[in-house]
Backbone as CSV, one residue per row, in Angstrom:
resi,resn,N_x,N_y,N_z,CA_x,CA_y,CA_z,C_x,C_y,C_z
1,MET,-47.570,37.599,-70.083,-47.075,38.208,-71.218,-47.492,37.480,-72.564
2,THR,-47.481,36.051,-72.489,-47.984,35.171,-73.603,-49.194,35.449,-74.125
3,LEU,-50.194,35.322,-73.180,-51.415,35.599,-73.290,-51.858,37.067,-73.812
4,LEU,-51.305,37.871,-73.512,-51.277,39.258,-73.975,-51.113,39.310,-75.328
5,ILE,-49.672,38.977,-75.717,-49.302,39.136,-77.017,-49.962,38.393,-78.124
6,THR,-50.516,37.132,-77.613,-51.136,36.051,-78.474,-52.673,36.942,-78.782
7,VAL,-53.456,37.502,-77.607,-54.676,38.013,-77.946,-54.566,39.272,-78.609
8,PHE,-53.558,40.176,-78.719,-53.563,41.275,-79.343,-53.241,41.048,-80.999
9,ALA,-52.063,39.878,-81.076,-52.107,39.472,-82.524,-53.454,39.031,-82.885
10,ALA,-54.227,38.145,-82.125,-55.261,37.445,-82.736,-56.570,38.577,-82.967
11,ILE,-56.444,39.517,-82.170,-57.533,40.636,-82.281,-57.129,41.338,-83.713
12,LEU,-55.843,41.872,-83.723,-55.449,42.504,-84.963,-55.864,41.763,-86.339
13,VAL,-55.256,40.563,-86.329,-55.598,39.551,-87.616,-57.059,39.582,-87.923
14,SER,-57.730,39.529,-86.634,-59.097,39.141,-86.893,-59.768,40.621,-87.409
15,ILE,-59.499,41.537,-86.849,-59.948,42.895,-87.372,-59.516,42.972,-89.044
16,LYS,-58.350,42.688,-89.425,-57.674,42.726,-90.738,-58.540,41.960,-91.597
17,TRP,-58.754,40.632,-91.315,-59.665,39.728,-91.899,-61.020,40.321,-92.094
18,TYR,-61.772,40.781,-91.203,-62.909,41.129,-91.187,-63.346,42.327,-92.354
19,LYS,-62.265,43.492,-92.336,-62.473,44.649,-92.822,-61.803,44.525,-94.545
20,ASP,-61.037,43.782,-94.601,-60.386,43.746,-95.944,-60.709,42.271,-96.771
21,ASP,-61.053,42.574,-97.895,-61.391,41.526,-98.622,-60.119,40.776,-99.422
22,MET,-59.071,41.547,-99.651,-57.763,40.736,-99.944,-57.203,39.994,-98.739
23,ALA,-57.414,40.444,-97.375,-57.082,39.543,-96.281,-57.723,38.231,-96.341
24,ARG,-59.154,38.432,-96.851,-60.011,36.953,-96.885,-59.331,36.179,-98.084
25,LYS,-58.824,36.835,-98.855,-58.464,36.028,-100.165,-57.185,35.277,-99.869
26,LEU,-56.180,35.967,-99.000,-54.834,35.448,-98.522,-55.216,34.590,-97.362
27,GLU,-56.373,34.363,-96.933,-56.771,33.332,-95.975,-56.316,33.892,-94.419
28,PHE,-56.560,35.102,-94.297,-56.258,35.525,-92.635,-57.024,34.787,-91.659
29,GLY,-58.105,34.238,-92.161,-59.174,33.475,-91.360,-58.165,32.320,-90.429
30,PHE,-57.520,31.700,-91.355,-56.776,30.462,-90.805,-55.706,30.870,-89.682
31,LEU,-55.011,32.165,-90.140,-54.116,32.823,-89.159,-54.887,33.195,-88.108
32,ALA,-55.820,33.814,-88.098,-56.649,34.194,-86.681,-57.444,33.007,-86.096
33,LEU,-57.436,31.783,-86.692,-57.812,30.840,-85.819,-56.480,30.177,-85.012
34,MET,-55.500,30.362,-85.773,-54.413,29.708,-85.105,-53.938,30.614,-83.738
35,LEU,-54.176,31.842,-84.046,-53.651,32.839,-82.959,-55.000,32.578,-81.840
36,TRP,-56.138,32.497,-82.350,-57.124,32.481,-81.156,-56.984,31.053,-80.361
37,GLY,-56.567,30.045,-81.085,-56.315,28.711,-80.338,-54.960,28.963,-79.390
38,ALA,-54.254,29.617,-79.961,-52.869,29.881,-78.717,-53.194,30.624,-77.652
39,SER,-54.237,31.556,-77.954,-54.767,32.521,-76.966,-55.500,31.809,-75.811
40,LEU,-56.326,30.512,-76.350,-57.324,29.969,-75.649,-56.247,28.822,-74.681
41,MET,-55.069,28.524,-75.336,-54.191,27.603,-74.612,-53.550,28.455,-73.288
42,TRP,-53.134,29.592,-73.767,-52.383,30.461,-72.868,-53.322,30.962,-71.640
43,LEU,-54.692,31.058,-72.338,-55.726,31.321,-70.856,-55.827,30.163,-69.759
44,CYS,-55.906,29.105,-70.667,-56.018,27.870,-69.608,-54.513,27.880,-68.671
45,ASP,-53.441,27.943,-69.425,-52.466,28.093,-68.621,-52.223,28.998,-67.574
46,ALA,-52.822,30.145,-67.762,-53.041,31.264,-67.056,-53.776,31.047,-65.698
47,VAL,-54.830,30.452,-66.099,-55.871,29.862,-64.901,-55.296,28.811,-64.082
48,THR,-54.572,27.861,-64.484,-54.046,26.865,-63.711,-53.008,27.527,-62.904
49,GLU,-52.005,28.315,-63.413,-51.118,28.990,-62.726,-51.519,29.760,-61.705
50,TYR,-52.784,30.630,-61.775,-53.429,31.504,-60.811,-53.869,30.519,-59.648
51,LEU,-54.317,29.224,-60.055,-55.012,28.511,-58.987,-53.700,27.806,-58.159
52,GLU,-52.412,27.677,-58.754,-51.287,27.200,-58.055,-50.648,28.361,-56.962
53,LEU,-50.561,29.328,-57.801,-49.864,30.494,-57.268,-50.661,31.351,-56.126
54,GLY,-51.982,31.687,-56.715,-52.711,32.771,-55.840,-52.414,33.991,-56.429
55,ALA,-52.293,35.134,-55.417,-51.933,36.496,-55.669,-50.837,36.573,-56.124
56,GLU,-49.778,35.698,-56.047,-48.431,35.865,-56.565,-48.319,35.870,-58.003
57,TYR,-49.366,35.146,-58.718,-49.579,35.258,-59.786,-49.222,36.742,-60.594
58,PHE,-49.620,37.591,-59.873,-49.693,39.013,-60.566,-48.520,39.665,-60.192
59,THR,-47.560,39.066,-59.728,-46.270,39.922,-59.383,-45.043,39.053,-59.840
60,PRO,-45.061,38.761,-61.122,-43.825,38.066,-61.669,-42.612,38.641,-61.725
61,ALA,-41.459,37.928,-61.586,-40.256,38.463,-61.719,-39.870,38.966,-63.273
62,PHE,-38.883,40.029,-63.218,-38.490,40.576,-64.346,-38.404,39.515,-65.423
63,GLU,-37.361,38.458,-65.041,-37.045,37.695,-65.883,-37.912,36.618,-66.346
64,ASP,-38.852,36.386,-65.633,-40.122,35.732,-66.111,-40.903,36.240,-67.156
65,MET,-40.951,37.538,-66.753,-41.830,38.373,-67.880,-40.859,38.550,-69.322
66,ILE,-39.578,38.478,-69.238,-38.914,38.810,-70.437,-38.799,37.247,-70.989
67,ASN,-38.920,36.330,-70.342,-38.999,34.799,-70.877,-40.289,34.583,-71.691
68,ASP,-41.451,35.001,-70.857,-42.992,35.115,-71.408,-43.002,35.782,-72.629
69,SER,-42.383,37.012,-72.772,-42.485,37.935,-73.985,-41.870,37.130,-74.952
70,PHE,-40.645,36.559,-74.800,-40.133,35.769,-75.973,-40.783,34.610,-76.438
71,LEU,-41.306,33.999,-75.485,-42.301,32.813,-75.756,-43.425,33.208,-76.712
72,GLY,-43.941,34.486,-76.069,-45.531,34.981,-76.626,-44.829,35.177,-78.326
73,LEU,-43.877,35.928,-78.368,-43.420,36.635,-79.665,-43.140,35.367,-80.685
74,SER,-42.523,34.217,-79.903,-42.185,32.848,-80.625,-43.446,32.620,-81.432
75,VAL,-44.231,32.214,-80.425,-45.544,31.705,-80.728,-46.502,32.382,-82.180
76,VAL,-46.459,33.518,-81.897,-47.059,34.375,-83.012,-46.104,34.341,-84.207
77,ALA,-44.693,34.335,-84.146,-43.890,34.134,-85.267,-44.217,32.985,-86.025
78,LEU,-44.299,31.757,-85.137,-44.745,30.309,-85.736,-45.614,30.428,-86.444
79,ALA,-46.815,31.018,-85.891,-48.092,31.080,-86.560,-47.945,31.811,-87.917
80,PHE,-47.402,32.701,-87.890,-47.076,33.418,-89.090,-46.179,32.690,-90.330
81,ILE,-45.399,32.136,-89.975,-44.543,30.930,-90.820,-45.318,29.933,-91.204
82,ILE,-46.214,29.236,-90.231,-47.187,28.411,-90.549,-48.360,28.668,-91.763
83,TRP,-48.700,29.806,-91.489,-49.688,30.613,-92.374,-49.206,30.911,-93.794
84,PHE,-48.099,31.452,-93.919,-47.235,31.785,-95.000,-46.739,30.496,-95.661
85,VAL,-46.276,29.547,-95.235,-46.096,28.222,-95.892,-47.198,27.429,-96.631
86,ARG,-48.360,27.629,-96.006,-49.737,27.251,-96.306,-50.327,28.051,-97.524
87,LEU,-49.919,29.380,-97.169,-50.501,30.329,-98.355,-49.318,29.907,-99.732
88,LEU,-48.083,29.714,-99.456,-47.493,29.454,-100.477,-47.618,27.779,-101.297
89,ILE,-48.283,27.108,-100.451,-48.744,25.835,-101.033,-50.024,25.941,-101.671
90,LYS,-51.115,26.604,-101.158,-52.378,26.852,-101.772,-52.222,28.121,-103.016
91,ASP,-51.437,28.910,-103.022,-51.389,29.975,-103.742,-52.622,30.427,-104.576
92,PRO,-53.455,31.174,-103.514,-54.955,31.748,-103.690,-54.743,32.804,-105.105
93,MET,-53.534,33.466,-105.083,-53.536,34.426,-105.907,-53.072,34.038,-107.442
94,LYS,-52.649,32.887,-107.437,-51.999,32.129,-108.876,-50.563,32.523,-109.170
95,ARG,-49.978,33.177,-108.179,-48.640,33.946,-108.519,-47.874,33.217,-108.814
96,ILE,-47.684,31.986,-108.167,-46.480,30.945,-108.271,-46.567,30.062,-109.415
97,ARG,-47.938,29.897,-109.646,-48.020,29.224,-110.944,-47.847,29.901,-112.168
98,LYS,-48.046,31.006,-112.203,-47.676,31.816,-113.323,-46.353,32.092,-113.676
99,ALA,-45.495,32.128,-112.437,-43.977,32.266,-112.685,-43.517,31.016,-113.066
């Protein structure tokens, strides 16, 4: 679930970055890179776990799926928080400086 959540978030942010000029100005590319990095990390984790468990990897317990979902959502939320703090510091629209 962690892999799926981060990959879907990375795809959505990448599409937004690619299509929208305002998203480029707001540095969605940085957010997309963080999410793609997290997705790569979870992919490596999934491969090693599959090598350990074999076919059992595809039948996780319900509690494990819930825990993985919370972890995936937490990682995506942390990426958004880091992106937002960076956005506040860099202030690409110069709105904080004007205020």
